[in-house]
C-alpha positions in Angstrom: 0.0 -0.1 0.1 1.3 3.6 -0.6 0.1 6.8 0.8 -0.4 9.7 -1.4 -3.3 11.6 0.3 -2.5 11.2 3.9 -1.7 14.4 6.1 1.7 14.3 8.0 0.3 13.6 11.2 -1.2 10.3 9.8 1.8 9.2 7.9 3.6 9.9 11.1 1.6 7.7 13.3 1.8 4.7 10.6 5.6 5.2 9.7 7.4 7.2 12.3 10.1 5.9 14.3 10.4 7.4 17.9 14.0 8.6 18.1 14.5 8.0 14.5 12.0 9.2 12.2 9.4 11.8 12.3 6.8 12.7 9.3 5.8 16.6 9.6 4.7 19.5 7.3 7.1 21.0 5.3 7.1 24.8 4.5 4.6 24.5 1.9 2.6 22.2 3.9 3.2 18.8 2.2 4.9 15.7 4.4 8.6 15.6 4.7 10.4 13.1 6.4 13.1 13.7 8.9 15.8 11.4 9.9 17.9 11.9 13.0 19.9 8.5 13.4 23.4 8.2 15.3 24.7 8.1 11.6 23.5 10.9 10.2 20.6 13.4 9.8 18.8 14.5 6.8 15.4 15.2 5.2 13.3 14.1 2.1 9.8 15.7 1.0 7.4 13.9 -0.7 7.6 17.3 -3.2 9.4 15.4 -5.8 11.1 12.8 -3.8 13.7 15.3 -3.2 16.4 15.0 -0.6 16.9 18.3 0.7 19.2 17.8 3.8 21.7 15.1 4.8 24.5 15.7 7.4 26.5 13.0 9.0 27.5 12.9 12.5 30.5 15.2 13.6 30.3 16.9 9.9 28.6 19.9 8.5 25.6 20.0 5.9 26.4 18.7 2.8 23.5 19.1 0.6 23.2 22.9 -0.6 19.1 24.4 -0.1 18.6 28.3 -1.2 16.9 29.8 1.6 14.7 31.2 -1.1 13.1 28.0 -2.0 9.5 28.0 -3.1 7.6 25.6 -1.4 4.3 25.0 -3.7 3.0 22.4 -5.6 3.7 22.3 -9.2 6.9 24.6 -8.6 10.5 22.9 -8.0 12.5 23.4 -5.1 15.9 25.4 -5.1 18.4 23.0 -4.0 18.9 19.4 -2.5 18.8 16.4 -4.9 16.0 16.9 -7.6 14.6 13.6 -9.8 15.0 14.6 -13.4 12.9 12.5 -15.5 12.0 11.8 -18.7 14.0 14.6 -20.0 17.0 16.6 -19.0 16.8 20.3 -19.1 14.3 21.7 -21.8 12.2 19.4 -23.7 13.6 19.0 -27.1 10.4 19.4 -28.9 8.2 21.7 -26.6 9.8 24.6 -25.0 6.8 25.3 -22.8 7.0 21.6 -21.2 8.4 22.1 -17.4 12.4 22.0 -17.3 14.0 18.7 -16.0 10.8 16.6 -16.7 7.5 15.5 -14.9 8.2 14.6 -11.7 10.4 16.9 -9.2 7.4 18.7 -8.8 5.0 15.7 -8.6 3.8 14.9 -5.3 5.2 11.1 -4.6 4.0 8.2 -2.7 5.6 7.0 0.6 6.1 3.4 0.2 7.9 2.5 3.3 10.8 3.2 5.8 13.1 1.0 7.3 15.6 1.4 9.7 18.9 -1.2 10.5 22.5 -1.2 11.4 23.2 0.5 8.0 20.9 3.8 8.5 17.4 4.8 7.8 15.6 4.2 4.2 12.9 5.7 2.9 11.4 4.5 -0.4 8.9 6.7 -2.7 7.0 6.1 -5.4 5.0 7.9 -8.7 3.6 6.7 -11.7 2.2 7.9 -15.2 -1.2 9.4 -15.1 -3.2 11.4 -17.4 -1.1 14.2 -16.4 1.6 13.1 -17.3 0.7 11.7 -20.8 -0.2 15.0 -21.9 3.7 15.7 -22.2 5.0 12.2 -22.7 3.5 9.3 -23.9 5.5 6.8 -21.9 3.6 4.2 -19.2 6.0 4.3 -16.6 6.6 3.6 -12.5 9.2 5.1 -10.6 11.0 4.1 -7.3 13.6 6.5 -5.5 15.3 4.9 -2.2 16.9 7.2 0.1 19.3 5.5 2.7 20.6 8.1 5.3 23.8 6.6 7.2 27.1 7.1 7.2 26.6 7.6 3.8 24.0 8.9 1.8 22.9 6.6 -0.8 19.9 7.3 -3.9 18.7 4.4 -5.9 16.3 5.8 -8.6 14.5 2.6 -10.6 12.4 3.2 -13.8 10.1 0.6 -14.9 8.3 0.2 -18.1 4.7 -0.6 -17.2 3.7 -0.2 -20.8 3.3 -2.1 -23.7 5.7 0.1 -26.0 9.6 1.0 -25.7 10.8 4.2 -24.6 13.8 6.4 -24.5 14.3 8.6 -21.6 17.2 10.8 -20.0 17.3 11.1 -16.2 19.3 12.8 -13.4 20.2 12.8 -9.7 20.5 16.6 -9.5 22.8 17.0 -6.4 23.4 20.6 -5.0 26.4 20.1 -2.8 27.3 22.7 -0.3 30.5 24.1 -0.3 32.7 27.0 1.5 33.7 28.7 -1.7 33.1 27.3 -5.4 36.0 29.4 -6.7 38.4 27.0 -4.4 36.7 23.8 -5.1 38.2 21.1 -7.6 36.8 17.9 -8.9 38.9 15.3 -9.8 38.1 12.1 -11.9 37.2 13.7 -15.3 40.8 14.1 -16.6 40.7 13.6 -20.4 37.2 12.8 -20.7 35.0 14.3 -23.3 32.3 17.0 -22.5 29.8 19.0 -23.9 29.8 23.0 -22.6 26.2 24.0 -22.7 27.6 27.6 -22.0 29.3 27.4 -25.5 26.4 26.0 -27.7 27.3 22.6 -26.6 30.9 22.4 -28.3 32.6 19.2 -27.4 35.4 19.8 -25.6 38.4 17.7 -23.2 38.7 18.0 -20.0 42.2 18.9 -18.8 43.1 18.0 -15.3 40.9 18.9 -12.2 37.6 20.6 -12.8 37.8 24.3 -11.4 34.6 26.5 -11.2 35.8 30.3 -12.9 32.9 31.4 -14.8 29.1 29.9 -15.6 29.8 26.2 -15.9 27.3 23.7 -17.7 29.2 20.9 -18.4 27.9 16.9 -19.5 30.7 15.0 -19.4 30.0 11.6 -21.5 30.8 8.0 -21.4 32.2 8.3 -17.6 31.0 5.9 -15.0 33.9 6.4 -12.3 34.0 7.9 -9.0 34.6 11.6 -8.4 36.2 13.6 -5.3 34.8 16.8 -4.7 37.8 18.8 -2.9 36.4 21.7 -0.8 39.3 23.6 1.2 37.0 26.0 2.7 35.4 23.5 4.8 38.1 21.2 4.9 36.9 18.2 3.5 36.6 15.9 0.5 33.5 14.4 -0.4 33.7 10.9 -2.6 31.0 10.4 -5.2 30.2 7.0 -6.6 27.5 6.1 -9.1 26.1 3.0 -11.0 24.6 2.6 -14.4 25.1 6.1 -14.9 27.2 7.3 -18.1 26.9 10.9 -17.8 28.1 13.5 -15.1 26.6 17.1 -15.2 28.7 19.8 -13.3 26.7 23.3 -13.1 27.0 26.6 -11.3 25.5 29.7 -12.7 27.9 32.1 -11.8 27.1 35.6 -10.6 25.3 36.6 -14.0 23.1 33.4 -13.9 22.3 33.6 -10.1 20.5 36.9 -10.8 18.4 35.3 -13.6 16.8 33.0 -10.7 14.4 34.4 -8.4 14.8 31.7 -5.8 18.6 31.8 -5.5 20.0 34.7 -3.2 22.3 36.5 -5.3 25.5 35.7 -3.4 24.5 31.8 -2.5 26.0 30.6 -6.1 29.4 31.0 -4.3 28.1 28.0 -1.6 26.8 25.6 -4.2 27.8 23.2 -7.1 25.9 20.6 -8.4 27.3 17.3 -9.5 25.0 15.2 -11.4 24.6 11.4 -12.0 22.8 11.3 -15.2 22.3 9.3 -18.5 21.3 12.2 -20.8 21.8 13.2 -24.7 23.8 10.3 -26.3 23.6 8.5 -23.1 19.5 8.4 -22.7 18.1 4.9 -21.8 15.8 2.9 -23.9 13.6 0.5 -22.0 11.8 -2.2 -23.2 8.3 -3.4 -22.0 8.1 -4.8 -18.5 11.9 -3.7 -17.8 13.7 -1.9 -15.2 16.6 0.2 -14.9 18.1 1.3 -11.5 20.5 4.2 -11.2 22.5 4.9 -8.2 25.1 7.2 -6.5 26.5 7.1 -2.9 28.4 10.1 -1.4 30.4 9.9 1.4 32.4 12.9 3.3 35.9 12.8 4.7 38.4 15.7 6.4 41.4 16.9 4.0 
């Protein structure tokens, strides 16, 4: 059984775990799950199945969330880890369709909450309906599993529930909180080809670590390896591992891009960088009827 129309209070009676998991209303009145386990704390919302916080024990917050984020049904939450599906960025054949797909502004269903020695795992689902079919014909069921422990692990499973194959893009659009993006370096992409979306998607080759010194929107293709995000201002290193993802997107709007975003305070672009596990562009996924595809990302924090 899944729970889509229950209040936070009702869900808390069904799923809450005293001293570990509480379900309460978020800033927009929709339910969110707050985890306060010994390994880490965190939050995930039914709005978009979106994680907005993960803080390991004895460490600072890892996930960036805008103080100007909108908390309204049908509006995207700026920051956290949005789920992008079945397209990324603008829809190629419909510029009026919502950016990044159909499900990041949808209210998902809470399926289960489990607690064991590895942490707390929250599972949420959503599926195609008459509303999604007006913009995209595929019949699907999505499962998002977030495990809050010493590591944060996200598993995103797409199931084709229809009679026809479909092709989709996907992303776990993670906003990392950093001390100063101008001092950050991202290691693990040396020699990788990328498409530069700030320069008409020209194909380029990465030389050395990725450094952020201007508006950045790069899609690194045919890459499946782990990355290291070095953040000297916060004296930490974040290891980012992924599975069944062949694209990595790195994004920061820089000052001029931030000014165009009403839900991002002007100076806070300096405290964020997106490093996203994706399958987009030439790495989009073809899925046959009754098929399943699972993409996962795991992050862990270490001192420098």
